[in-house]
Steps between C-alpha positions, in 0.01 A plus 500: 500500500789746497428684830737341758243550776236313313758232422564472872131473588443236231788290635401548868143386427590212268834368631521611866440228760197547721417315825223746568332799334726769642674590170173593322394681816822703502469587132140601559613721790760667278237557233276664763789725602537599133134592486508705821678803354768475772839636385705373792754242384506332840222250584484387862438142605210635705327630189558174319365301794180705497450407131556130580241514777239656272565237227506201731230603743198369301693187401574420867179624662224449247598265218758271674702432188827316533801719417798262535630198316525297821169436686499646847787735432313813413685829461556683828268783395213251475585344836519835681172624349328172606661527844307820555184291503307746286148394397449446129277802441753752628693672222854629547364859490254424779774338703727803461223729628396272789838378617768745379749389769472133405528589131817702567646203701423274205683730254797536737537120531478451126753777417758456776787261408447166669295186477172687455622731224321434171769683297830356627516234231294623206668837466856367455379200295277691260789557260645149534515353153724260310771732374503877552165675503452746208419781748430562871180665613652592836800464730495407871721732704348364820242253628255781559458638150554461129636775273381562151689688236334781308487273193329220691252739659418637159447144373264418790309827456460460126408128504328453836173362357679252275718386791192466730328273246818297444548453878139391550515266202813326638352493849186328360708248304692409817186469712311289247757223552387455859138608508184392313298793638297687236577854380851520634584803283224707658599391850862594453428822317270598786254716311193318617155651505225303663158529339157494654311172542162671550390427138511127593268540794187481287629187324549324833149608610344387173671162522339442839837477672466815712282329761758333722871543563706292263724386788295465824162467320330730746234728360639827367384839616486808286868582574645186333831522319626380162813290562774388261525123559855505371652813654509803271867537601561172313278527193490882461164474331129535566314218321163356596635145522718606795243713684278367773255648754634514854404625840727771640640259761611233253627764258722645776617159634588365156718804413752393231482129567364239254209303658583163340222327693248692287647430156222249409238766578683746277486251211131440565428870513677559169319213331169676579609839364 
């Protein structure tokens, strides 16, 4: 590995100390900048904060995956996103459209130097290694921006996809130490496409289950719903073992919770299938 920038990335990802997942998030942001076609050598903290919000939003709002070595000491970006009180089904894109002022306030808090800034520590510490780093991706002339060189921008532009995959891989490795949730790679990568559960409707009808609500046991009307017993946001899968018939009221009330009081019924249901 003769390229000094790749030597740097290798050492940052394998040797650098991590108390949270900010270093992979920063590398992923830089890879994204390389893929954007932007030729400006100056990257503002505001732009970086927007990338962080987009990466951490589903982890904070939908998947609830721990992102720090110490329980209860989540990164500030997670805390501020959760502080907004956004419901789990709202994506960051929807939030930007519906609440542009609140979104802008969030970015300002995360990018302005101070206790709520998500970049104050990771930006200067990114290059911290034992001994001199083989190269520097950027310099920090102020606490509002980072400056690339033409060589480092060329490196990011040429290798952005490789760097994106490396950053996600290191992010996953960090997260797997503190979470047993399934399909962590897909959750961190963020390219999730939810399929249709309609094909399973006939199977539930044929099994005789689509007569009463799985939860309240009231008779179902024609508008009954197919519910994921374990939330889709957790399993990221549509399998018949995890699908149950539900009235619209119970389906709405349950949301992304796990109805542990009904676990025995789920086992019984699957034994009959």
